[in-house]
N, CA, C and O atoms as a Tripos MOL2 file, in Angstrom:
@<TRIPOS>MOLECULE
protein
  240   239    60     0     0
PROTEIN
NO_CHARGES

@<TRIPOS>ATOM
      1 N           5.4380   17.8820   -2.0340 N.3       1 MET1
      2 CA          5.0330   17.1870   -2.5870 C.3       1 MET1
      3 C           5.2100   15.4190   -2.2970 C.2       1 MET1
      4 O           6.2790   14.8290   -2.4530 O.2       1 MET1
      5 N           4.1500   14.8780   -1.9290 N.am      2 LYS2
      6 CA          3.9770   13.4470   -1.4200 C.3       2 LYS2
      7 C           4.7290   12.3220   -2.6410 C.2       2 LYS2
      8 O           4.4680   12.2150   -3.8390 O.2       2 LYS2
      9 N           5.6150   11.6650   -1.8950 N.am      3 GLU3
     10 CA          6.0400   10.5160   -2.8360 C.3       3 GLU3
     11 C           5.2130    9.5020   -3.0390 C.2       3 GLU3
     12 O           4.5560    9.0870   -2.0840 O.2       3 GLU3
     13 N           5.0780    8.8860   -4.3680 N.am      4 ILE4
     14 CA          4.1170    7.9390   -4.6850 C.3       4 ILE4
     15 C           4.7430    6.6970   -5.0990 C.2       4 ILE4
     16 O           5.6900    6.5520   -5.8720 O.2       4 ILE4
     17 N           4.0910    5.8460   -4.4880 N.am      5 LEU5
     18 CA          4.8340    4.3620   -4.6890 C.3       5 LEU5
     19 C           3.6680    3.2140   -5.2790 C.2       5 LEU5
     20 O           2.4390    3.2800   -5.2600 O.2       5 LEU5
     21 N           4.4650    2.2810   -5.7380 N.am      6 SER6
     22 CA          3.5600    1.0910   -6.3010 C.3       6 SER6
     23 C           3.0900    0.2730   -5.2980 C.2       6 SER6
     24 O           3.4280    0.5570   -4.1490 O.2       6 SER6
     25 N           2.3640   -0.7060   -5.4910 N.am      7 ARG7
     26 CA          2.2860   -1.6620   -4.5490 C.3       7 ARG7
     27 C           3.6320   -2.7130   -4.1930 C.2       7 ARG7
     28 O           3.7890   -3.2810   -3.1120 O.2       7 ARG7
     29 N           4.4850   -2.8070   -5.3030 N.am      8 LYS8
     30 CA          5.8120   -3.3460   -5.2120 C.3       8 LYS8
     31 C           6.5540   -2.4580   -4.2490 C.2       8 LYS8
     32 O           6.7970   -3.0580   -3.2010 O.2       8 LYS8
     33 N           6.9470   -1.3410   -4.2720 N.am      9 GLU9
     34 CA          7.5640   -0.8370   -3.6880 C.3       9 GLU9
     35 C           7.3460   -0.6260   -2.2750 C.2       9 GLU9
     36 O           8.2190   -0.5090   -1.4160 O.2       9 GLU9
     37 N           5.6260   -0.5750   -2.0630 N.am     10 ALA10
     38 CA          5.2150    0.0290   -0.7010 C.3      10 ALA10
     39 C           5.4070   -1.3990   -0.0820 C.2      10 ALA10
     40 O           5.4010   -1.3570    1.1480 O.2      10 ALA10
     41 N           5.6030   -2.8620   -0.6990 N.am     11 ALA11
     42 CA          5.5640   -4.1100    0.0840 C.3      11 ALA11
     43 C           7.1040   -4.1750    0.6120 C.2      11 ALA11
     44 O           7.3770   -4.5320    1.7580 O.2      11 ALA11
     45 N           7.9720   -3.8320   -0.2450 N.am     12 LYS12
     46 CA          9.5450   -3.4470   -0.0980 C.3      12 LYS12
     47 C           9.4900   -2.8740    1.3480 C.2      12 LYS12
     48 O           9.7520   -3.5250    2.3600 O.2      12 LYS12
     49 N           9.1620   -1.7350    1.3130 N.am     13 ILE13
     50 CA          9.3510   -1.0210    2.3750 C.3      13 ILE13
     51 C           8.9560   -1.4310    3.7420 C.2      13 ILE13
     52 O           9.5810   -1.3050    4.7950 O.2      13 ILE13
     53 N           7.5160   -2.0710    3.4580 N.am     14 ALA14
     54 CA          6.8650   -2.3610    4.8470 C.3      14 ALA14
     55 C           7.3280   -3.8020    5.1850 C.2      14 ALA14
     56 O           6.8480   -4.3650    6.1680 O.2      14 ALA14
     57 N           8.3220   -4.4670    4.3360 N.am     15 GLY15
     58 CA          8.6720   -5.7540    4.7820 C.3      15 GLY15
     59 C           7.7210   -6.7470    4.6290 C.2      15 GLY15
     60 O           7.7950   -7.6840    5.4240 O.2      15 GLY15
     61 N           6.5820   -6.7690    3.5440 N.am     16 VAL16
     62 CA          5.6500   -7.8640    3.4370 C.3      16 VAL16
     63 C           5.4180   -8.1930    2.0170 C.2      16 VAL16
     64 O           6.0900   -7.5690    1.1960 O.2      16 VAL16
     65 N           4.7580   -8.8810    1.6900 N.am     17 SER17
     66 CA          4.3750   -9.1240    0.2910 C.3      17 SER17
     67 C           3.4430   -8.0610   -0.3380 C.2      17 SER17
     68 O           2.7690   -7.2330    0.2760 O.2      17 SER17
     69 N           3.5380   -8.2550   -1.8060 N.am     18 PRO18
     70 CA          2.7070   -7.1340   -2.7720 C.3      18 PRO18
     71 C           1.0800   -7.5360   -2.2090 C.2      18 PRO18
     72 O           0.1490   -6.7660   -1.9720 O.2      18 PRO18
     73 N           1.1330   -8.8530   -2.1150 N.am     19 ARG19
     74 CA         -0.2200   -9.3030   -1.7590 C.3      19 ARG19
     75 C          -0.9010   -8.9590   -0.5830 C.2      19 ARG19
     76 O          -2.0920   -8.6540   -0.5170 O.2      19 ARG19
     77 N           0.0910   -9.0340    0.5640 N.am     20 THR20
     78 CA         -0.1560   -8.3830    1.7620 C.3      20 THR20
     79 C          -0.8330   -6.9120    1.6640 C.2      20 THR20
     80 O          -1.8910   -6.5400    2.1710 O.2      20 THR20
     81 N           0.1630   -6.1210    0.7950 N.am     21 ILE21
     82 CA         -0.3390   -4.6070    0.5570 C.3      21 ILE21
     83 C          -1.7090   -4.8830    0.0980 C.2      21 ILE21
     84 O          -2.5880   -4.5100    0.8750 O.2      21 ILE21
     85 N          -2.1460   -5.5370   -1.1540 N.am     22 LEU22
     86 CA         -3.4250   -5.4970   -1.8070 C.3      22 LEU22
     87 C          -4.6910   -6.1920   -0.7360 C.2      22 LEU22
     88 O          -5.8660   -6.0080   -1.0530 O.2      22 LEU22
     89 N          -4.4200   -6.8270    0.2730 N.am     23 ARG23
     90 CA         -5.1640   -7.1240    1.5020 C.3      23 ARG23
     91 C          -5.4310   -6.0460    2.0540 C.2      23 ARG23
     92 O          -6.6350   -5.7950    2.0910 O.2      23 ARG23
     93 N          -4.3450   -4.8480    2.7770 N.am     24 ALA24
     94 CA         -4.7020   -3.9070    3.5120 C.3      24 ALA24
     95 C          -5.2850   -3.0530    2.6260 C.2      24 ALA24
     96 O          -6.2690   -2.4870    3.1020 O.2      24 ALA24
     97 N          -5.0380   -2.7820    1.5800 N.am     25 ILE25
     98 CA         -5.8800   -1.8520    0.6980 C.3      25 ILE25
     99 C          -7.3280   -2.4050    0.3200 C.2      25 ILE25
    100 O          -8.1410   -1.5000    0.1290 O.2      25 ILE25
    101 N          -7.7250   -3.4460    0.2020 N.am     26 GLN26
    102 CA         -8.8260   -4.0500    0.2500 C.3      26 GLN26
    103 C          -9.8520   -3.9400    1.5860 C.2      26 GLN26
    104 O         -11.0800   -4.0140    1.5810 O.2      26 GLN26
    105 N          -8.9830   -3.7470    2.6820 N.am     27 ALA27
    106 CA         -9.5170   -3.9430    3.9300 C.3      27 ALA27
    107 C          -9.6660   -2.3300    4.7250 C.2      27 ALA27
    108 O         -10.1330   -1.9650    5.8040 O.2      27 ALA27
    109 N          -9.1550   -1.7840    3.8260 N.am     28 ARG28
    110 CA         -9.2400    0.0480    4.1210 C.3      28 ARG28
    111 C          -8.0270    0.0610    5.2170 C.2      28 ARG28
    112 O          -8.0780    1.0470    5.9510 O.2      28 ARG28
    113 N          -7.0630   -0.7420    5.4460 N.am     29 HIS29
    114 CA         -6.1650   -0.5150    6.6600 C.3      29 HIS29
    115 C          -5.2990    0.2970    5.8650 C.2      29 HIS29
    116 O          -4.4810    0.8890    6.5700 O.2      29 HIS29
    117 N          -5.1750    0.5670    4.4570 N.am     30 LEU30
    118 CA         -4.0530    1.0880    3.7330 C.3      30 LEU30
    119 C          -4.4070    2.0830    2.8050 C.2      30 LEU30
    120 O          -4.5720    1.5730    1.6960 O.2      30 LEU30
    121 N          -4.6190    3.4970    2.8150 N.am     31 GLU31
    122 CA         -5.1740    4.4470    1.7050 C.3      31 GLU31
    123 C          -4.1670    4.2210    0.4020 C.2      31 GLU31
    124 O          -2.9360    4.2440    0.4010 O.2      31 GLU31
    125 N          -5.2010    3.9660   -0.8560 N.am     32 ALA32
    126 CA         -4.3750    4.0680   -2.0810 C.3      32 ALA32
    127 C          -5.3980    4.2600   -3.0400 C.2      32 ALA32
    128 O          -6.5480    3.8400   -2.9130 O.2      32 ALA32
    129 N          -4.8480    5.0660   -4.2450 N.am     33 VAL33
    130 CA         -5.9130    5.3340   -5.5780 C.3      33 VAL33
    131 C          -5.5970    4.0920   -6.5590 C.2      33 VAL33
    132 O          -4.4960    3.6290   -6.8560 O.2      33 VAL33
    133 N          -6.9520    3.6630   -6.9990 N.am     34 LYS34
    134 CA         -6.6340    2.5390   -7.7670 C.3      34 LYS34
    135 C          -6.7630    3.3360   -9.0210 C.2      34 LYS34
    136 O          -7.5070    4.2890   -9.2530 O.2      34 LYS34
    137 N          -5.7770    2.6780   -9.8720 N.am     35 ILE35
    138 CA         -5.8720    3.3170  -11.6440 C.3      35 ILE35
    139 C          -6.0300    1.8400  -12.0830 C.2      35 ILE35
    140 O          -5.5160    0.7780  -11.7330 O.2      35 ILE35
    141 N          -7.1260    2.2850  -13.1660 N.am     36 GLY36
    142 CA         -7.5780    1.0110  -14.1670 C.3      36 GLY36
    143 C          -8.5990    0.2070  -13.4190 C.2      36 GLY36
    144 O          -9.2940    0.6910  -12.5260 O.2      36 GLY36
    145 N          -8.6530   -0.8620  -13.7620 N.am     37 GLU37
    146 CA         -9.6280   -1.8020  -13.9080 C.3      37 GLU37
    147 C          -9.0300   -3.3060  -13.9360 C.2      37 GLU37
    148 O          -7.9260   -3.5070  -14.4410 O.2      37 GLU37
    149 N          -9.9500   -4.5630  -13.2670 N.am     38 GLY38
    150 CA         -9.4960   -5.5100  -13.6250 C.3      38 GLY38
    151 C          -8.0870   -6.0330  -13.0070 C.2      38 GLY38
    152 O          -7.5950   -5.5550  -11.9850 O.2      38 GLY38
    153 N          -7.5220   -7.0550  -13.7510 N.am     39 LYS39
    154 CA         -6.1220   -7.5910  -13.6270 C.3      39 LYS39
    155 C          -4.8860   -6.5190  -13.9210 C.2      39 LYS39
    156 O          -3.7930   -6.4280  -13.3640 O.2      39 LYS39
    157 N          -5.3430   -5.9050  -14.7750 N.am     40 THR40
    158 CA         -4.2290   -4.7070  -15.2140 C.3      40 THR40
    159 C          -4.2160   -3.3240  -14.4490 C.2      40 THR40
    160 O          -3.6000   -2.3220  -14.8130 O.2      40 THR40
    161 N          -5.0840   -3.4620  -13.2120 N.am     41 CYS41
    162 CA         -5.1440   -2.5780  -12.3280 C.3      41 CYS41
    163 C          -3.8180   -2.0090  -11.7170 C.2      41 CYS41
    164 O          -2.8170   -2.7240  -11.7370 O.2      41 CYS41
    165 N          -3.7660   -0.6800  -11.1450 N.am     42 SER42
    166 CA         -2.5040   -0.5080  -10.2360 C.3      42 SER42
    167 C          -2.8890    0.3680   -9.1480 C.2      42 SER42
    168 O          -3.9750    0.9480   -9.1650 O.2      42 SER42
    169 N          -2.0490    0.4960   -8.1940 N.am     43 TYR43
    170 CA         -2.3530    1.1090   -7.2160 C.3      43 TYR43
    171 C          -1.1400    2.4840   -6.8970 C.2      43 TYR43
    172 O           0.0640    2.2760   -7.0490 O.2      43 TYR43
    173 N          -1.5920    3.6350   -6.5200 N.am     44 MET44
    174 CA         -0.8700    4.6800   -6.4090 C.3      44 MET44
    175 C          -0.8830    4.6980   -4.6900 C.2      44 MET44
    176 O          -1.9890    4.7170   -4.1510 O.2      44 MET44
    177 N           0.2840    4.6930   -3.8770 N.am     45 ILE45
    178 CA          0.1650    4.4850   -2.6170 C.3      45 ILE45
    179 C           1.3780    5.8250   -1.8990 C.2      45 ILE45
    180 O           2.5130    5.9310   -2.3630 O.2      45 ILE45
    181 N           0.9900    6.5200   -1.0170 N.am     46 SER46
    182 CA          1.8020    7.5500   -0.6730 C.3      46 SER46
    183 C           2.9640    7.1800    0.3090 C.2      46 SER46
    184 O           2.6680    6.2090    1.0060 O.2      46 SER46
    185 N           3.9710    7.5990    0.5030 N.am     47 ARG47
    186 CA          4.8120    6.8250    1.6270 C.3      47 ARG47
    187 C           4.5480    7.2690    2.7880 C.2      47 ARG47
    188 O           5.0090    6.5190    3.6480 O.2      47 ARG47
    189 N           3.8470    8.4290    3.3300 N.am     48 SER48
    190 CA          3.6470    8.7670    4.4160 C.3      48 SER48
    191 C           2.4490    7.5680    4.9370 C.2      48 SER48
    192 O           2.4780    7.2390    6.1230 O.2      48 SER48
    193 N           1.6040    7.0550    4.1820 N.am     49 ASP49
    194 CA          0.3710    6.0480    4.2540 C.3      49 ASP49
    195 C           0.9670    4.8120    4.6390 C.2      49 ASP49
    196 O           0.5200    4.0040    5.4530 O.2      49 ASP49
    197 N           2.1350    4.7370    3.9050 N.am     50 VAL50
    198 CA          2.9300    3.3440    4.0180 C.3      50 VAL50
    199 C           3.5700    3.4850    5.8350 C.2      50 VAL50
    200 O           3.5100    2.6110    6.7000 O.2      50 VAL50
    201 N           3.9650    4.4330    5.9130 N.am     51 ALA51
    202 CA          4.5250    4.6430    7.3140 C.3      51 ALA51
    203 C           3.8300    4.5520    8.0720 C.2      51 ALA51
    204 O           4.1990    3.9150    9.0580 O.2      51 ALA51
    205 N           2.6120    5.0500    8.0670 N.am     52 GLU52
    206 CA          1.2640    4.9570    8.7860 C.3      52 GLU52
    207 C           0.8870    3.6950    9.2920 C.2      52 GLU52
    208 O           0.5650    3.4190   10.4470 O.2      52 GLU52
    209 N           0.9900    2.6690    7.9180 N.am     53 TYR53
    210 CA          0.1780    1.2360    8.2050 C.3      53 TYR53
    211 C           1.3910    0.4650    8.9720 C.2      53 TYR53
    212 O           1.1190   -0.4690    9.7260 O.2      53 TYR53
    213 N           2.6520    0.8550    8.7730 N.am     54 ILE54
    214 CA          3.8470   -0.1850    9.4400 C.3      54 ILE54
    215 C           3.7570    0.3770   10.9350 C.2      54 ILE54
    216 O           3.8420   -0.4430   11.8500 O.2      54 ILE54
    217 N           3.6050    1.6020   11.2030 N.am     55 GLN55
    218 CA          3.2820    1.9910   12.7900 C.3      55 GLN55
    219 C           2.0850    0.8470   13.4570 C.2      55 GLN55
    220 O           2.1280   -0.0790   14.2680 O.2      55 GLN55
    221 N           1.1400    1.4280   12.7010 N.am     56 ARG56
    222 CA         -0.3540    0.3080   12.8370 C.3      56 ARG56
    223 C           0.0030   -1.0630   13.2510 C.2      56 ARG56
    224 O          -0.4070   -1.6040   14.2780 O.2      56 ARG56
    225 N           0.8680   -1.6310   12.3010 N.am     57 ARG57
    226 CA          1.1750   -3.1590   12.3720 C.3      57 ARG57
    227 C           2.0020   -3.5210   13.5240 C.2      57 ARG57
    228 O           1.7830   -4.5550   14.1540 O.2      57 ARG57
    229 N           3.0410   -2.6240   13.8550 N.am     58 GLY58
    230 CA          4.0150   -2.9760   14.6380 C.3      58 GLY58
    231 C           3.2850   -2.7560   16.2100 C.2      58 GLY58
    232 O           3.8140   -3.2090   17.2250 O.2      58 GLY58
    233 N           2.0760   -2.0380   16.2220 N.am     59 ARG59
    234 CA          1.2870   -2.0500   17.8100 C.3      59 ARG59
    235 C           0.4440   -3.3030   18.0420 C.2      59 ARG59
    236 O          -0.0630   -3.4950   19.1470 O.2      59 ARG59
    237 N           0.3000   -4.0580   17.1530 N.am     60 LYS60
    238 CA         -0.5320   -5.4600   17.4420 C.3      60 LYS60
    239 C           0.4010   -6.4750   17.9770 C.2      60 LYS60
    240 O          -0.0090   -7.6000   18.2630 O.2      60 LYS60
@<TRIPOS>BOND
     1     1     2 1
     2     2     3 1
     3     3     4 2
     4     3     5 am
     5     5     6 1
     6     6     7 1
     7     7     8 2
     8     7     9 am
     9     9    10 1
    10    10    11 1
    11    11    12 2
    12    11    13 am
    13    13    14 1
    14    14    15 1
    15    15    16 2
    16    15    17 am
    17    17    18 1
    18    18    19 1
    19    19    20 2
    20    19    21 am
    21    21    22 1
    22    22    23 1
    23    23    24 2
    24    23    25 am
    25    25    26 1
    26    26    27 1
    27    27    28 2
    28    27    29 am
    29    29    30 1
    30    30    31 1
    31    31    32 2
    32    31    33 am
    33    33    34 1
    34    34    35 1
    35    35    36 2
    36    35    37 am
    37    37    38 1
    38    38    39 1
    39    39    40 2
    40    39    41 am
    41    41    42 1
    42    42    43 1
    43    43    44 2
    44    43    45 am
    45    45    46 1
    46    46    47 1
    47    47    48 2
    48    47    49 am
    49    49    50 1
    50    50    51 1
    51    51    52 2
    52    51    53 am
    53    53    54 1
    54    54    55 1
    55    55    56 2
    56    55    57 am
    57    57    58 1
    58    58    59 1
    59    59    60 2
    60    59    61 am
    61    61    62 1
    62    62    63 1
    63    63    64 2
    64    63    65 am
    65    65    66 1
    66    66    67 1
    67    67    68 2
    68    67    69 am
    69    69    70 1
    70    70    71 1
    71    71    72 2
    72    71    73 am
    73    73    74 1
    74    74    75 1
    75    75    76 2
    76    75    77 am
    77    77    78 1
    78    78    79 1
    79    79    80 2
    80    79    81 am
    81    81    82 1
    82    82    83 1
    83    83    84 2
    84    83    85 am
    85    85    86 1
    86    86    87 1
    87    87    88 2
    88    87    89 am
    89    89    90 1
    90    90    91 1
    91    91    92 2
    92    91    93 am
    93    93    94 1
    94    94    95 1
    95    95    96 2
    96    95    97 am
    97    97    98 1
    98    98    99 1
    99    99   100 2
   100    99   101 am
   101   101   102 1
   102   102   103 1
   103   103   104 2
   104   103   105 am
   105   105   106 1
   106   106   107 1
   107   107   108 2
   108   107   109 am
   109   109   110 1
   110   110   111 1
   111   111   112 2
   112   111   113 am
   113   113   114 1
   114   114   115 1
   115   115   116 2
   116   115   117 am
   117   117   118 1
   118   118   119 1
   119   119   120 2
   120   119   121 am
   121   121   122 1
   122   122   123 1
   123   123   124 2
   124   123   125 am
   125   125   126 1
   126   126   127 1
   127   127   128 2
   128   127   129 am
   129   129   130 1
   130   130   131 1
   131   131   132 2
   132   131   133 am
   133   133   134 1
   134   134   135 1
   135   135   136 2
   136   135   137 am
   137   137   138 1
   138   138   139 1
   139   139   140 2
   140   139   141 am
   141   141   142 1
   142   142   143 1
   143   143   144 2
   144   143   145 am
   145   145   146 1
   146   146   147 1
   147   147   148 2
   148   147   149 am
   149   149   150 1
   150   150   151 1
   151   151   152 2
   152   151   153 am
   153   153   154 1
   154   154   155 1
   155   155   156 2
   156   155   157 am
   157   157   158 1
   158   158   159 1
   159   159   160 2
   160   159   161 am
   161   161   162 1
   162   162   163 1
   163   163   164 2
   164   163   165 am
   165   165   166 1
   166   166   167 1
   167   167   168 2
   168   167   169 am
   169   169   170 1
   170   170   171 1
   171   171   172 2
   172   171   173 am
   173   173   174 1
   174   174   175 1
   175   175   176 2
   176   175   177 am
   177   177   178 1
   178   178   179 1
   179   179   180 2
   180   179   181 am
   181   181   182 1
   182   182   183 1
   183   183   184 2
   184   183   185 am
   185   185   186 1
   186   186   187 1
   187   187   188 2
   188   187   189 am
   189   189   190 1
   190   190   191 1
   191   191   192 2
   192   191   193 am
   193   193   194 1
   194   194   195 1
   195   195   196 2
   196   195   197 am
   197   197   198 1
   198   198   199 1
   199   199   200 2
   200   199   201 am
   201   201   202 1
   202   202   203 1
   203   203   204 2
   204   203   205 am
   205   205   206 1
   206   206   207 1
   207   207   208 2
   208   207   209 am
   209   209   210 1
   210   210   211 1
   211   211   212 2
   212   211   213 am
   213   213   214 1
   214   214   215 1
   215   215   216 2
   216   215   217 am
   217   217   218 1
   218   218   219 1
   219   219   220 2
   220   219   221 am
   221   221   222 1
   222   222   223 1
   223   223   224 2
   224   223   225 am
   225   225   226 1
   226   226   227 1
   227   227   228 2
   228   227   229 am
   229   229   230 1
   230   230   231 1
   231   231   232 2
   232   231   233 am
   233   233   234 1
   234   234   235 1
   235   235   236 2
   236   235   237 am
   237   237   238 1
   238   238   239 1
   239   239   240 2
@<TRIPOS>SUBSTRUCTURE
     1 MET1         2 RESIDUE 1 A MET
     2 LYS2         6 RESIDUE 1 A LYS
     3 GLU3        10 RESIDUE 1 A GLU
     4 ILE4        14 RESIDUE 1 A ILE
     5 LEU5        18 RESIDUE 1 A LEU
     6 SER6        22 RESIDUE 1 A SER
     7 ARG7        26 RESIDUE 1 A ARG
     8 LYS8        30 RESIDUE 1 A LYS
     9 GLU9        34 RESIDUE 1 A GLU
    10 ALA10       38 RESIDUE 1 A ALA
    11 ALA11       42 RESIDUE 1 A ALA
    12 LYS12       46 RESIDUE 1 A LYS
    13 ILE13       50 RESIDUE 1 A ILE
    14 ALA14       54 RESIDUE 1 A ALA
    15 GLY15       58 RESIDUE 1 A GLY
    16 VAL16       62 RESIDUE 1 A VAL
    17 SER17       66 RESIDUE 1 A SER
    18 PRO18       70 RESIDUE 1 A PRO
    19 ARG19       74 RESIDUE 1 A ARG
    20 THR20       78 RESIDUE 1 A THR
    21 ILE21       82 RESIDUE 1 A ILE
    22 LEU22       86 RESIDUE 1 A LEU
    23 ARG23       90 RESIDUE 1 A ARG
    24 ALA24       94 RESIDUE 1 A ALA
    25 ILE25       98 RESIDUE 1 A ILE
    26 GLN26      102 RESIDUE 1 A GLN
    27 ALA27      106 RESIDUE 1 A ALA
    28 ARG28      110 RESIDUE 1 A ARG
    29 HIS29      114 RESIDUE 1 A HIS
    30 LEU30      118 RESIDUE 1 A LEU
    31 GLU31      122 RESIDUE 1 A GLU
    32 ALA32      126 RESIDUE 1 A ALA
    33 VAL33      130 RESIDUE 1 A VAL
    34 LYS34      134 RESIDUE 1 A LYS
    35 ILE35      138 RESIDUE 1 A ILE
    36 GLY36      142 RESIDUE 1 A GLY
    37 GLU37      146 RESIDUE 1 A GLU
    38 GLY38      150 RESIDUE 1 A GLY
    39 LYS39      154 RESIDUE 1 A LYS
    40 THR40      158 RESIDUE 1 A THR
    41 CYS41      162 RESIDUE 1 A CYS
    42 SER42      166 RESIDUE 1 A SER
    43 TYR43      170 RESIDUE 1 A TYR
    44 MET44      174 RESIDUE 1 A MET
    45 ILE45      178 RESIDUE 1 A ILE
    46 SER46      182 RESIDUE 1 A SER
    47 ARG47      186 RESIDUE 1 A ARG
    48 SER48      190 RESIDUE 1 A SER
    49 ASP49      194 RESIDUE 1 A ASP
    50 VAL50      198 RESIDUE 1 A VAL
    51 ALA51      202 RESIDUE 1 A ALA
    52 GLU52      206 RESIDUE 1 A GLU
    53 TYR53      210 RESIDUE 1 A TYR
    54 ILE54      214 RESIDUE 1 A ILE
    55 GLN55      218 RESIDUE 1 A GLN
    56 ARG56      222 RESIDUE 1 A ARG
    57 ARG57      226 RESIDUE 1 A ARG
    58 GLY58      230 RESIDUE 1 A GLY
    59 ARG59      234 RESIDUE 1 A ARG
    60 LYS60      238 RESIDUE 1 A LYS
């Protein structure tokens, strides 16, 4: 079973701000499932997707 993270948890693991995680999701650089609408929405992000995102960021 995949471990699911919030945007804040993913940001902490990646060493970036939650806003950076949101931008990565919006730019489709990071896979996430959106829950809800508007300002109250949240995202579910798998730990493995965060690990892949960190690897890709490190290559630049």
